[in-house]
Every structure is written in C-alpha cells, then in structure tokens.
Residue frames as a rotation matrix with the C-alpha (Angstrom) as fourth column:
MET 1
0.648 0.745 -0.159 193.52
0.148 -0.328 -0.933 -2.46
-0.747 0.582 -0.323 81.45
ASN 2
0.139 -0.516 0.845 194.89
0.979 0.201 -0.038 -2.36
-0.150 0.833 0.533 77.94
VAL 3
-0.549 -0.459 -0.698 196.67
0.411 -0.876 0.251 0.96
-0.727 -0.149 0.670 77.17
THR 4
-0.945 0.221 0.242 194.84
0.161 -0.331 0.930 1.41
0.286 0.917 0.277 73.86
ARG 5
-0.029 0.979 -0.201 191.45
0.794 0.145 0.590 0.94
0.607 -0.142 -0.782 75.57
TYR 6
0.017 -0.049 -0.999 192.51
0.850 -0.525 0.040 3.44
-0.526 -0.850 0.032 78.22
PHE 7
-0.865 -0.401 -0.301 193.41
0.180 -0.809 0.559 5.99
-0.467 0.430 0.773 75.51
HIS 8
-0.615 0.737 0.280 190.04
0.419 0.005 0.908 5.43
0.668 0.676 -0.311 73.82
ARG 9
0.254 0.709 -0.658 188.36
0.954 -0.071 0.292 6.25
0.160 -0.702 -0.694 77.15
VAL 10
-0.369 -0.463 -0.806 190.50
0.549 -0.808 0.213 9.38
-0.750 -0.364 0.552 77.49
ARG 11
-0.970 0.027 0.243 189.47
0.208 -0.436 0.876 10.37
0.130 0.899 0.417 73.96
GLU 12
-0.146 0.989 -0.004 185.78
0.713 0.108 0.693 9.97
0.686 0.098 -0.721 74.85
GLY 13
0.224 0.193 -0.955 186.25
0.923 -0.357 0.145 12.07
-0.313 -0.914 -0.258 77.98
LEU 14
-0.477 -0.536 -0.696 187.92
0.293 -0.844 0.450 14.87
-0.829 0.011 0.560 76.03
LYS 15
-0.489 0.253 0.835 185.78
0.872 0.175 0.458 14.70
-0.030 0.952 -0.306 72.89
ASP 16
0.572 0.810 0.132 183.39
0.810 -0.583 0.064 17.54
0.128 0.070 -0.989 73.76
ILE 17
0.533 -0.452 -0.716 186.19
0.209 -0.749 0.629 19.78
-0.820 -0.485 -0.304 75.01
LEU 18
-0.440 -0.898 0.004 188.43
0.162 -0.075 0.984 19.28
-0.883 0.433 0.178 71.98
LYS 19
-0.079 0.420 0.904 185.86
0.949 0.310 -0.061 19.33
-0.306 0.853 -0.423 69.16
HIS 20
0.851 0.415 0.322 185.59
0.494 -0.839 -0.226 23.13
0.177 0.351 -0.919 69.23
ASN 21
0.701 -0.670 -0.243 189.21
-0.270 -0.566 0.779 23.80
-0.660 -0.480 -0.578 70.15
PRO 22
0.945 -0.320 -0.068 191.69
0.023 0.271 -0.962 23.95
0.327 0.908 0.264 67.27
ALA 23
0.493 -0.808 0.323 194.70
-0.865 -0.416 0.281 24.34
-0.092 -0.418 -0.904 69.58
PRO 24
0.085 -0.559 -0.825 197.55
-0.432 0.725 -0.536 21.90
0.898 0.402 -0.179 69.10
ILE 25
0.924 0.221 0.311 197.95
-0.379 0.433 0.818 19.18
0.046 -0.874 0.484 71.69
ILE 26
-0.098 -0.984 -0.152 201.35
-0.695 0.177 -0.696 18.28
0.712 0.037 -0.701 73.14
LEU 27
0.821 0.321 -0.473 201.64
0.039 0.794 0.606 14.97
0.570 -0.516 0.639 74.93
ALA 28
-0.013 -0.800 0.600 203.85
-0.955 -0.168 -0.245 14.56
0.297 -0.576 -0.762 77.99
CYS 29
0.843 0.321 0.432 204.72
-0.423 0.892 0.162 10.88
-0.333 -0.319 0.887 78.17
GLY 30
-0.101 -0.847 0.521 207.20
-0.081 0.529 0.845 8.18
-0.992 0.043 -0.122 77.33
ASP 31
-0.621 -0.264 -0.738 208.18
-0.698 -0.241 0.674 7.84
-0.355 0.934 -0.034 73.66
TYR 32
-0.984 0.177 0.007 206.36
0.164 0.896 0.414 4.52
0.067 0.408 -0.910 73.25
LEU 33
-0.380 0.901 -0.210 202.99
0.636 0.089 -0.767 5.93
-0.672 -0.425 -0.607 74.42
ALA 34
-0.443 0.186 -0.877 202.72
-0.369 -0.929 -0.011 8.86
-0.817 0.318 0.480 72.00
PRO 35
-0.845 0.152 -0.513 201.97
-0.488 0.173 0.855 6.86
0.218 0.973 -0.072 68.81
LEU 36
-0.744 0.608 -0.279 199.44
0.647 0.760 -0.069 4.74
0.170 -0.231 -0.958 70.70
PHE 37
-0.290 0.647 -0.705 197.58
0.443 -0.562 -0.698 7.83
-0.848 -0.515 -0.124 71.92
GLN 38
-0.625 0.015 -0.780 197.74
-0.568 -0.694 0.442 9.52
-0.535 0.719 0.442 68.50
GLU 39
-0.896 0.292 -0.335 196.18
-0.084 0.628 0.774 6.47
0.436 0.721 -0.538 66.88
ALA 40
-0.560 0.703 -0.437 193.54
0.828 0.477 -0.294 5.99
0.001 -0.527 -0.850 69.57
SER 41
-0.392 0.409 -0.824 192.56
0.274 -0.803 -0.529 9.65
-0.878 -0.433 0.203 69.74
GLY 42
-0.029 0.343 0.939 192.20
0.996 0.089 -0.002 10.26
-0.084 0.935 -0.344 66.02
ASN 43
0.755 0.301 -0.583 192.74
0.359 -0.933 -0.017 13.94
-0.549 -0.197 -0.813 66.80
ARG 44
0.581 -0.507 0.637 194.55
0.667 -0.151 -0.729 15.83
0.466 0.848 0.251 64.04
ASN 45
0.724 -0.244 0.645 195.74
-0.346 -0.938 0.034 18.43
0.596 -0.248 -0.763 66.57
VAL 46
0.851 -0.494 0.179 198.02
0.055 0.423 0.905 16.00
-0.523 -0.760 0.387 68.45
LEU 47
0.594 -0.702 -0.393 201.53
-0.796 -0.443 -0.413 17.04
0.116 0.558 -0.822 67.47
ASN 48
0.688 -0.428 -0.586 204.27
0.157 0.876 -0.456 14.51
0.708 0.222 0.670 66.77
SER 49
-0.425 -0.852 0.304 206.65
-0.121 -0.279 -0.953 16.32
0.897 -0.442 0.016 69.13
ILE 50
0.639 0.623 -0.451 206.24
0.345 0.291 0.892 15.38
0.687 -0.726 -0.029 72.78
VAL 51
0.229 -0.531 0.816 207.51
-0.913 -0.408 -0.010 16.36
0.338 -0.742 -0.578 76.19
ARG 52
0.100 -0.284 -0.954 209.55
-0.153 0.943 -0.297 13.25
0.983 0.176 0.050 76.86
GLY 53
-0.854 -0.485 -0.188 209.49
0.025 0.323 -0.946 11.39
0.519 -0.813 -0.264 80.14
ASN 54
-0.192 0.769 -0.610 207.13
0.915 0.364 0.172 10.92
0.354 -0.526 -0.773 83.03
PRO 55
-0.317 0.097 0.944 205.33
0.061 -0.991 0.122 14.21
0.947 0.096 0.308 83.77
ASP 56
0.434 0.646 -0.628 204.13
0.632 0.278 0.724 13.18
0.642 -0.711 -0.287 87.24
GLY 57
0.096 -0.468 -0.878 206.78
0.950 -0.220 0.221 15.16
-0.297 -0.856 0.424 89.13
LEU 58
-0.759 -0.423 0.496 206.54
0.597 -0.755 0.269 18.30
0.260 0.500 0.826 86.97
THR 59
-0.394 0.621 -0.678 204.65
0.288 -0.616 -0.733 21.46
-0.873 -0.484 0.063 87.90
ASN 60
0.633 0.682 0.366 202.33
0.617 -0.160 -0.770 23.15
-0.467 0.713 -0.522 85.39
GLU 61
0.737 -0.423 -0.528 205.00
-0.488 -0.873 0.018 25.81
-0.468 0.244 -0.849 84.88
GLU 62
-0.333 -0.899 0.283 207.65
-0.429 0.412 0.804 23.19
-0.840 0.146 -0.523 84.12
LEU 63
-0.086 0.395 0.915 205.33
0.690 0.686 -0.231 21.44
-0.719 0.611 -0.331 81.67
HIS 64
0.892 0.434 -0.129 204.60
0.244 -0.699 -0.672 24.75
-0.382 0.568 -0.729 79.97
HIS 65
0.356 -0.850 -0.387 208.30
-0.667 -0.521 0.532 25.62
-0.654 0.069 -0.753 79.79
ARG 66
-0.555 -0.584 0.592 209.05
-0.069 0.742 0.667 22.28
-0.829 0.329 -0.452 78.08
ALA 67
0.010 0.663 0.749 206.01
0.790 0.454 -0.413 22.30
-0.614 0.596 -0.518 75.77
TRP 68
0.592 0.347 -0.728 206.10
-0.008 -0.900 -0.436 25.90
-0.806 0.263 -0.530 74.54
PRO 69
-0.335 -0.761 -0.556 209.12
-0.632 -0.256 0.732 25.51
-0.699 0.597 -0.395 72.21
LEU 70
-0.805 0.062 0.591 207.36
0.345 0.859 0.380 22.54
-0.484 0.509 -0.712 70.59
VAL 71
0.056 0.961 0.271 204.09
0.932 0.047 -0.359 24.37
-0.357 0.273 -0.893 69.95
GLU 72
-0.029 -0.089 -0.996 205.27
0.125 -0.988 0.085 27.96
-0.992 -0.122 0.040 69.42
PRO 73
-0.926 -0.339 -0.166 205.88
-0.102 -0.198 0.975 27.57
-0.363 0.920 0.148 65.65
SER 74
-0.567 0.792 0.225 202.34
0.793 0.451 0.410 26.28
0.223 0.411 -0.884 65.20
PHE 75
0.241 0.652 -0.719 200.89
0.795 -0.558 -0.240 29.22
-0.557 -0.514 -0.652 67.14
MET 76
-0.331 -0.447 -0.831 202.97
-0.057 -0.870 0.490 31.77
-0.942 0.210 0.262 65.28
GLN 77
-0.978 0.017 0.207 201.93
0.206 0.215 0.955 30.30
-0.028 0.976 -0.214 61.93
ALA 78
-0.171 0.985 -0.014 198.24
0.977 0.171 0.123 30.39
0.124 0.008 -0.992 62.92
ARG 79
0.194 0.199 -0.961 198.61
0.523 -0.850 -0.070 33.97
-0.830 -0.488 -0.269 64.18
ALA 80
-0.728 -0.516 -0.451 200.28
-0.123 -0.549 0.827 35.09
-0.675 0.657 0.336 60.93
LYS 81
-0.795 0.515 0.321 197.50
0.552 0.394 0.735 33.45
0.252 0.761 -0.598 58.92
ALA 82
0.146 0.877 -0.457 194.88
0.968 -0.222 -0.118 35.21
-0.205 -0.425 -0.882 61.08
ALA 83
-0.141 -0.273 -0.952 196.64
0.165 -0.954 0.250 38.56
-0.976 -0.122 0.180 60.58
ALA 84
-0.980 -0.201 0.004 196.58
0.022 -0.090 0.996 37.99
-0.199 0.976 0.093 56.81
GLN 85
-0.369 0.921 0.125 192.85
0.899 0.320 0.299 37.26
0.236 0.223 -0.946 57.06
TYR 86
0.178 0.398 -0.900 192.38
0.646 -0.737 -0.198 40.58
-0.742 -0.546 -0.388 58.84
HIS 87
-0.552 -0.471 -0.688 194.21
-0.154 -0.754 0.639 42.52
-0.820 0.458 0.344 56.10
GLU 88
-0.943 0.280 0.183 192.29
0.273 0.331 0.903 40.71
0.192 0.901 -0.388 53.35
GLY 89
-0.183 0.939 -0.292 189.04
0.983 0.176 -0.052 41.20
0.003 -0.297 -0.955 55.26
ARG 90
-0.226 0.045 -0.973 189.58
0.302 -0.946 -0.114 44.95
-0.926 -0.320 0.200 55.58
ALA 91
-0.905 -0.175 -0.387 189.64
-0.296 -0.393 0.870 45.21
-0.305 0.903 0.304 51.79
GLN 92
-0.748 0.639 -0.178 186.42
0.250 0.520 0.817 43.16
0.615 0.566 -0.549 51.55
GLY 93
-0.225 0.681 0.697 184.52
-0.726 -0.595 0.346 44.73
0.650 -0.428 0.628 54.45
ARG 94
0.611 0.421 -0.670 184.82
0.033 0.832 0.553 41.53
0.791 -0.360 0.495 56.53
ALA 95
-0.067 -0.646 -0.761 187.14
0.957 0.174 -0.233 42.95
0.283 -0.743 0.606 59.18
GLY 96
0.541 0.273 0.796 187.25
0.130 -0.962 0.242 46.02
0.831 -0.028 -0.556 61.37
HIS 97
-0.437 -0.775 -0.457 188.91
0.672 0.057 -0.738 47.79
0.598 -0.630 0.496 64.22
ALA 98
-0.458 0.328 0.826 186.49
-0.462 -0.882 0.094 50.45
0.759 -0.339 0.556 65.55
LEU 99
-0.988 -0.021 0.155 185.47
-0.149 0.423 -0.894 49.60
-0.047 -0.906 -0.421 69.11
LEU 100
-0.231 0.972 0.031 181.74
-0.723 -0.151 -0.674 50.18
-0.651 -0.178 0.738 68.53
ASP 101
0.231 0.288 -0.929 181.76
-0.911 0.400 -0.103 48.02
0.342 0.870 0.355 65.38
VAL 102
-0.623 -0.546 -0.560 183.67
-0.309 0.829 -0.466 45.25
0.719 -0.118 -0.685 67.12
LEU 103
-0.891 0.333 0.308 181.39
-0.258 0.186 -0.948 45.27
-0.373 -0.924 -0.080 70.19
THR 104
0.079 0.945 -0.317 178.32
-0.907 -0.064 -0.417 45.20
-0.414 0.320 0.852 67.94
ALA 105
0.110 -0.105 -0.988 179.72
-0.743 0.652 -0.152 42.30
0.661 0.751 -0.006 65.91
VAL 106
-0.863 -0.470 -0.184 180.81
-0.226 0.686 -0.691 40.38
0.452 -0.555 -0.699 69.00
HIS 107
-0.559 0.751 0.351 177.34
-0.565 -0.035 -0.824 40.78
-0.607 -0.659 0.444 70.52
GLN 108
0.422 0.742 -0.521 175.89
-0.881 0.199 -0.430 39.31
-0.215 0.640 0.737 67.32
GLY 109
0.484 -0.298 0.823 178.32
-0.032 0.933 0.357 36.38
-0.874 -0.199 0.442 67.39
ARG 110
1.000 -0.001 0.022 180.04
0.022 -0.030 -0.999 37.54
0.001 1.000 -0.030 64.20
ILE 111
0.394 -0.919 0.022 183.66
-0.916 -0.391 0.085 37.65
-0.069 -0.053 -0.996 65.40
ALA 112
0.895 -0.197 -0.399 185.74
0.056 0.939 -0.339 34.77
0.442 0.281 0.852 64.07
ILE 113
0.044 -0.951 -0.305 189.11
0.924 0.155 -0.350 36.20
0.381 -0.267 0.885 65.13
LEU 114
0.937 0.199 0.286 189.92
0.080 -0.922 0.378 39.03
0.339 -0.332 -0.880 67.53
PHE 115
-0.154 -0.980 -0.122 193.31
0.756 -0.038 -0.653 40.59
0.635 -0.193 0.748 68.16
MET 116
0.860 0.404 0.311 193.55
0.127 -0.760 0.637 42.74
0.494 -0.509 -0.705 71.25
PRO 117
0.027 -0.930 0.367 196.36
-0.330 -0.355 -0.875 44.45
0.944 -0.098 -0.316 73.12
ARG 118
0.171 -0.102 -0.980 197.79
0.831 0.549 0.088 43.13
0.529 -0.830 0.179 76.36
GLY 119
-0.442 -0.451 -0.775 197.81
0.874 -0.411 -0.260 45.55
-0.201 -0.792 0.576 79.28
VAL 120
-0.942 0.212 0.260 195.50
-0.095 -0.912 0.399 48.13
0.321 0.351 0.879 77.67
HIS 121
-0.527 0.802 -0.279 192.14
0.763 0.303 -0.571 49.00
-0.373 -0.514 -0.772 79.24
ARG 122
-0.840 0.424 0.338 189.12
-0.148 -0.779 0.610 50.92
0.521 0.462 0.717 77.94
TYR 123
-0.753 0.587 -0.296 186.25
0.531 0.278 -0.800 51.60
-0.387 -0.760 -0.521 80.30
GLY 124
-0.789 0.589 -0.175 182.71
-0.610 -0.721 0.328 52.56
0.067 0.366 0.928 79.45
ARG 125
-0.276 0.790 0.547 179.28
-0.182 0.515 -0.837 51.14
-0.944 -0.331 0.002 78.76
PHE 126
-0.918 0.112 -0.381 178.00
-0.358 0.180 0.916 49.20
0.171 0.977 -0.125 75.80
ASP 127
-0.203 0.933 0.297 174.23
-0.671 0.088 -0.736 48.81
-0.713 -0.349 0.609 75.55
PHE 128
-0.872 -0.180 0.455 173.42
0.096 0.848 0.521 45.46
-0.480 0.498 -0.723 73.95
ASP 129
0.038 0.970 0.241 169.83
0.690 0.149 -0.709 46.48
-0.723 0.192 -0.663 73.16
SER 130
0.846 0.329 -0.420 170.50
0.014 -0.800 -0.600 49.77
-0.533 0.501 -0.682 71.40
LEU 131
0.448 -0.782 0.433 174.07
0.894 0.394 -0.214 48.87
-0.004 0.483 0.875 70.29
THR 132
0.756 -0.213 0.619 175.39
-0.087 -0.970 -0.228 52.15
0.648 0.118 -0.752 71.62
LEU 133
0.126 -0.834 -0.537 178.72
0.892 0.332 -0.307 52.85
0.434 -0.440 0.786 73.24
GLU 134
0.911 0.038 0.410 179.57
-0.132 -0.916 0.379 55.38
0.390 -0.400 -0.830 75.92
GLU 135
0.174 -0.913 -0.368 183.19
0.884 0.309 -0.350 56.08
0.434 -0.265 0.861 76.77
PRO 136
0.977 0.214 -0.006 183.36
0.192 -0.864 0.465 58.84
0.094 -0.456 -0.885 79.39
LYS 137
0.370 -0.884 0.287 186.57
-0.324 -0.412 -0.852 60.80
0.871 0.222 -0.438 79.79
GLU 138
-0.527 -0.480 0.701 186.68
-0.824 0.087 -0.560 59.74
0.208 -0.873 -0.442 83.43
GLU 139
-0.667 0.220 -0.712 185.92
0.122 0.975 0.187 56.21
0.735 0.038 -0.677 84.58
LYS 140
-0.087 0.734 0.673 182.68
-0.901 -0.346 0.261 55.80
0.424 -0.584 0.692 86.54
PRO 141
-0.477 -0.160 0.864 181.91
-0.729 0.622 -0.287 53.08
-0.491 -0.767 -0.413 89.11
ASP 142
0.353 0.710 0.609 179.42
-0.200 0.694 -0.692 51.25
-0.914 0.122 0.387 86.85
ASP 143
0.359 -0.305 -0.882 181.70
-0.933 -0.144 -0.330 51.25
-0.026 0.941 -0.336 83.80
LYS 144
0.851 -0.107 0.515 182.84
0.089 0.994 0.059 47.95
-0.518 -0.005 0.855 82.34
GLU 145
-0.275 -0.946 -0.175 186.20
-0.353 -0.070 0.933 47.04
-0.894 0.318 -0.315 80.86
LEU 146
0.541 0.657 -0.525 185.21
-0.661 -0.055 -0.748 47.04
-0.520 0.752 0.405 77.18
LEU 147
-0.129 -0.652 -0.747 188.17
-0.920 0.360 -0.156 45.09
0.371 0.667 -0.646 75.82
ASP 148
-0.892 -0.114 0.438 187.52
-0.332 0.823 -0.461 42.29
-0.308 -0.556 -0.772 78.30
LEU 149
0.068 0.992 0.106 183.88
-0.379 0.124 -0.917 42.33
-0.923 0.023 0.385 77.22
ALA 150
0.444 0.036 -0.895 184.93
-0.896 0.014 -0.444 41.93
-0.003 0.999 0.039 73.58
ALA 151
-0.586 -0.760 -0.282 187.35
-0.739 0.644 -0.198 39.12
0.332 0.093 -0.939 74.45
THR 152
-0.712 0.360 0.602 184.88
-0.283 0.638 -0.716 37.23
-0.643 -0.680 -0.353 76.63
GLN 153
0.346 0.928 -0.138 182.07
-0.475 0.046 -0.879 37.45
-0.809 0.370 0.457 74.10
THR 154
0.111 -0.403 -0.909 184.41
-0.968 0.162 -0.190 36.37
0.224 0.901 -0.372 71.29
LEU 155
-0.859 -0.511 -0.007 185.36
-0.489 0.825 -0.283 33.24
0.150 -0.240 -0.959 73.20
LEU 156
-0.472 0.759 0.450 181.76
-0.239 0.381 -0.893 32.51
-0.849 -0.529 0.002 74.28
HIS 157
0.594 0.695 -0.405 180.71
-0.550 -0.016 -0.835 32.60
-0.587 0.718 0.373 70.62
GLY 158
0.695 -0.319 0.645 183.51
0.434 0.901 -0.023 30.25
-0.573 0.296 0.764 69.55
GLY 159
0.911 -0.404 0.085 185.89
-0.182 -0.577 -0.797 32.87
0.371 0.710 -0.599 68.15
ILE 160
0.348 -0.891 -0.292 189.66
0.888 0.413 -0.201 32.82
0.300 -0.190 0.935 68.38
LEU 161
1.000 -0.011 0.018 191.45
-0.018 -0.902 0.432 35.40
0.012 -0.432 -0.902 70.52
TYR 162
0.211 -0.977 0.034 195.02
0.828 0.160 -0.538 36.63
0.520 0.141 0.842 70.11
GLY 163
0.904 -0.055 -0.424 196.70
0.238 -0.759 0.606 38.91
-0.356 -0.648 -0.673 72.62
ALA 164
0.200 -0.861 0.467 199.65
0.906 -0.018 -0.422 41.00
0.372 0.508 0.777 71.49
ASP 165
-0.459 -0.399 -0.794 201.54
0.588 -0.806 0.066 44.15
-0.666 -0.437 0.605 72.24
LEU 166
0.462 0.729 -0.505 199.73
0.139 -0.622 -0.771 47.16
-0.876 0.286 -0.389 70.79
ARG 167
-0.004 -0.546 -0.838 202.49
-0.791 -0.510 0.337 47.74
-0.612 0.664 -0.430 68.22
ASP 168
-0.906 -0.396 0.151 202.13
-0.257 0.796 0.549 44.12
-0.337 0.458 -0.822 67.00
LEU 169
-0.061 0.954 0.294 198.39
0.196 0.300 -0.934 44.20
-0.979 0.001 -0.205 66.32
PRO 170
-0.382 -0.015 0.924 197.38
0.916 0.128 0.381 43.98
-0.124 0.992 -0.035 62.66
GLY 171
0.239 0.444 0.864 196.95
0.636 -0.744 0.205 47.52
0.733 0.500 -0.460 61.38
GLN 172
-0.753 -0.601 -0.267 198.28
0.550 -0.352 -0.757 48.76
0.361 -0.717 0.596 64.74
HIS 173
-0.133 0.803 0.581 194.77
-0.391 -0.581 0.714 49.63
0.911 -0.132 0.392 65.92
LEU 174
-0.323 0.106 0.940 193.33
-0.945 0.007 -0.326 49.10
-0.041 -0.994 0.098 69.41
LEU 175
0.079 0.414 0.907 191.51
-0.210 0.896 -0.391 46.01
-0.975 -0.159 0.158 68.11
ALA 176
-0.584 -0.123 -0.802 191.54
-0.812 0.078 0.579 43.97
-0.009 0.989 -0.145 64.94
ALA 177
-0.177 0.646 0.742 188.58
-0.316 0.677 -0.665 41.73
-0.932 -0.352 0.084 64.20
VAL 178
-0.926 0.028 -0.377 187.79
-0.346 0.344 0.873 39.33
0.154 0.939 -0.309 61.41
TYR 179
-0.207 0.949 0.237 184.05
-0.855 -0.058 -0.515 38.84
-0.476 -0.309 0.824 60.96
ARG 180
-0.565 0.139 0.813 182.34
0.223 0.975 -0.011 35.55
-0.794 0.175 -0.582 60.18
PHE 181
-0.186 0.588 0.787 179.76
0.977 0.031 0.209 37.33
0.099 0.808 -0.581 58.03
C-alpha cells in the first residue's frame, strides 16, 4: 500500500477524535515520514518537531518523556493565553471562581476554560435541578467530589481543562472559569 494512501486512511480514522481536540500532535516516526503525514492529514495541530526514530520498542512513558519537551512550549503558551482570558473575563463578567457559580455554569454547558487545583478535594452535593450547593463541614457517604464534577462536566461539554498547583491558578482561587456566554 502506498504510504500517502495509508496516511489518508489514518486521517479518516482519527477525524472525529481530532476535530474537537485542539491539542498539538507530535509524530513519532522517521524523518522522511513526517512531511508525508502532515500533508496527508491536513491537520494544523501536527507540529513540525517529531520524536525521531522507530517508536515500536518504546513504552508510553518513554514516548511521553521524548515528546513533552517538544510540546511543552505550545501548552504553556495556550495556558498563558487562557489565564489572560480569565483576567479579562473577570472585568467583563465572563469569568468566575465561586464554586456554586462554576458548577451552575458547567451544568449549563457554559464553561469554555476551567482551571482547577491538583490534589485538592471538595466534597458535597450539587443539585442540578435547583442549582443549589451543599458543602457540609464533615464529609458524608453520599457526598460527591465537586471539583471532579466540575472537571468532568467541563470536558463533556467540550471545554478545556487546566490543572495547576493552587498557587498557580489565575487569581489564586480554588477554581478559575472562563464562560462561553
């Protein structure tokens, strides 16, 4: 089979997955294959930098270790842009950080970007019908992890999620959300 035809078939197989995913794509292949795939895929997110060589013998961890330095600048730039959107949005009423407001917005599919802290947990109950939040002082067996709820719903509605240390969140709040509307 012709390599270009093969890459066109790969593109078709990935089309639905990649059309809603703005993440950069790093190829792991020989130097001569990268331009052929870039042309065949037509995907703007395929970076020019590649993990060189045959990836067949590499573990996922090894691939990640080799690819991260190539993609990290792109991620950091996107994260900085998203943080700027949060700060601008706060001034315009299109961003927030209060847990109840964020959970309400995420339930309505209004979260475009959500920053949340790694390793922090908040338990309670959010009622999707009445849009009310209960956060008891002591965790109860039927409580849900509210930050996970916000993250999951953000992703299910096509939003972008950034995890960070609490001190690195925009505004240094528990959450930072940019609303679509």
